[in-house]
C-alpha positions in Angstrom: -29.3 2.6 -14.2 -27.4 5.5 -15.6 -29.1 8.9 -16.0 -27.5 11.5 -18.2 -27.9 15.2 -17.7 -28.5 15.2 -14.0 -26.1 16.2 -11.3 -24.8 13.4 -9.1 -22.8 13.5 -5.9 -21.6 17.1 -6.2 -21.1 17.4 -10.0 -23.0 18.1 -13.1 -23.0 15.7 -16.0 -23.8 16.8 -19.6 -24.8 15.0 -22.7 -23.1 15.8 -25.9 -23.3 18.4 -27.4 -22.6 20.7 -24.5 -25.8 22.5 -23.4 -26.5 25.9 -24.7 -26.3 29.0 -22.5 -30.0 28.9 -21.4 -29.9 25.1 -20.6 -26.6 25.5 -18.7 -28.1 28.4 -16.7 -31.2 26.4 -15.8 -29.1 23.4 -14.7 -26.8 25.5 -12.6 -29.7 27.3 -11.0 -31.3 24.0 -10.2 -28.0 22.6 -8.8 -27.6 25.8 -6.7 -31.1 25.3 -5.2 -30.2 21.7 -4.4 -27.0 22.7 -2.7 -28.8 25.4 -0.7 -31.3 22.7 0.5 -28.5 20.3 1.4 -26.8 23.0 3.4 -30.0 23.8 5.2 -30.4 20.1 6.0 -26.9 20.0 7.4 -27.5 23.1 9.5 -30.7 21.6 10.9 -28.8 18.4 11.8 -26.0 20.3 13.5 -28.6 22.4 15.5 -30.4 19.2 16.5 -27.2 17.5 17.6 -26.1 20.6 19.6 -29.6 20.9 21.3 -29.5 17.2 22.2 -25.9 17.6 23.5 -27.0 20.5 25.7 -29.9 18.6 27.1 -27.7 15.5 27.8 -25.2 17.7 29.7 -27.9 19.4 31.7 -29.5 16.0 32.7 -26.1 14.5 33.8 -25.3 17.4 36.1 -26.9 17.6 39.6 -29.6 20.3 40.0 -28.4 23.4 41.9 -30.3 24.1 45.1 
């Protein structure tokens, strides 16, 4: 199914005629919020992987006495 007027995979798609200034601003602001959320999700995943990696290294090393 093809949806017009929604951003897909890092780009914005527009119907003809090109949106007016207010419509364009609203779409860009929405796209910006989506990008910020995606970036936050990537940051969380990186943090999670680093934390798991630190725990795996600590578990594989013998305890100091």
